[in-house]
C-alpha positions in Angstrom: -18.5 17.9 -0.9 -20.4 14.6 -2.9 -19.1 11.6 -3.3 -19.5 10.6 -6.6 -19.5 7.7 -9.2 -19.3 8.1 -13.0 -17.6 6.8 -16.5 -14.6 9.3 -17.1 -15.2 10.8 -20.2 -12.1 12.6 -20.7 -8.8 13.8 -18.7 -6.5 16.5 -19.8 -3.3 16.8 -18.6 -1.6 20.8 -17.9 1.9 21.5 -18.6 2.4 23.3 -15.7 3.7 21.9 -12.4 2.3 23.5 -8.9 4.8 24.5 -6.6 5.0 21.3 -5.0 5.9 19.6 -8.2 2.1 18.0 -8.5 0.6 17.5 -11.9 -2.6 19.0 -12.7 -5.5 17.1 -14.7 -8.7 18.2 -16.1 -11.0 15.5 -15.6 -14.4 15.5 -17.2 -17.2 12.6 -16.3 -20.4 11.5 -17.5 -22.7 14.0 -16.4 -21.4 16.6 -16.8 -18.9 17.1 -13.8 -16.0 18.7 -14.9 -12.9 19.6 -12.0 -9.2 19.9 -11.7 -7.1 16.9 -9.9 -3.5 17.5 -8.7 -1.3 14.3 -8.6 1.9 13.6 -7.9 2.1 11.2 -10.8 2.6 12.8 -14.1 1.3 8.9 -14.9 -1.7 8.5 -13.1 -4.3 5.8 -13.5 -6.9 6.6 -11.0 -8.7 8.4 -13.3 -8.4 6.6 -17.2 -11.1 7.5 -19.5 -13.6 4.8 -20.5 -13.3 3.9 -16.5 -15.6 4.1 -13.8 -14.4 5.5 -10.8 -15.6 7.2 -7.3 -14.7 10.8 -7.1 -15.3 13.9 -4.6 -16.4 16.9 -6.2 -16.1 20.3 -4.7 -16.8 23.9 -5.5 -13.6 26.7 -4.8 -13.3 30.1 -4.8 -10.0 31.0 -6.7 -8.9 34.1 -7.3 -10.3 34.2 -11.0 -13.4 33.2 -10.3 -15.3 29.5 -8.8 -13.6 26.3 -10.2 -14.1 22.9 -9.1 -11.8 20.3 -7.5 -11.9 16.6 -7.7 -10.5 14.6 -5.4 -10.8 10.7 -4.2 -13.1 9.3 -1.5 -11.2 9.0 1.9 -10.7 5.3 2.5 -12.4 3.7 5.9 -8.4 2.0 6.4 -8.0 3.1 10.0 -5.1 6.1 9.8 -1.4 5.6 10.4 -0.7 4.8 13.7 3.1 4.4 12.9 5.0 1.9 14.2 6.9 0.9 10.7 4.4 -1.9 10.6 6.3 -4.2 13.0 4.4 -6.1 16.1 6.7 -5.3 19.3 9.2 -8.1 20.6 9.5 -9.3 24.2 12.3 -7.3 25.6 13.5 -10.8 26.5 13.8 -11.7 23.0 16.1 -8.7 22.2 18.3 -8.5 25.1 19.1 -12.4 23.6 20.8 -10.5 20.7 22.2 -7.9 22.8 24.0 -9.9 24.9 25.2 -12.4 22.6 26.6 -9.2 20.5 28.0 -7.5 23.5 29.9 -11.2 24.7 31.5 -11.2 21.1 32.8 -7.6 21.4 34.5 -9.0 25.1 36.3 -11.6 23.2 37.0 -9.8 19.9 38.4 -6.7 22.7 40.4 -9.7 24.2 38.1 -9.3 27.8 37.3 -12.7 27.2 38.7 -16.1 26.1 36.3 -17.8 23.7 36.1 -20.5 26.0 34.1 -18.6 28.0 31.5 -17.3 25.3 28.6 -19.4 26.6 29.7 -18.6 30.2 29.6 -14.8 29.8 26.4 -14.9 27.5 24.8 -15.9 30.4 26.0 -13.4 32.9 25.1 -10.9 30.0 21.7 -12.1 29.6 21.2 -12.8 33.2 22.4 -8.8 34.1 20.4 -7.4 31.2 17.0 -9.1 31.9 17.4 -8.3 35.8 16.9 -4.5 34.9 13.8 -4.9 32.9 
């Protein structure tokens, strides 16, 4: 696979979608490169006629003979590592929320009078953090 950079001269949208719902385009570049590009978007903006674009071109073998496949170069960003992008919270900080919620449940359930909210919270928090 070869990575190149060239001006897009023509973009032709194909009528038929593939089995995954992707739309195919024929992309032509200055210098004569031409190949198929698949996008999940019908109005893809990665390759626009008149704009210079980075691309990979790879010769493939199909049932009707050889063809060229156009793809975007891989970025240098690290792969997705999960976790939703949020930093992990200190478990003791999480216990504050849990202890408050559980104490509220005891008050709503009639097991603890409202006047003892702070006492109940302190007991719940100490018990929960002692297990860490």
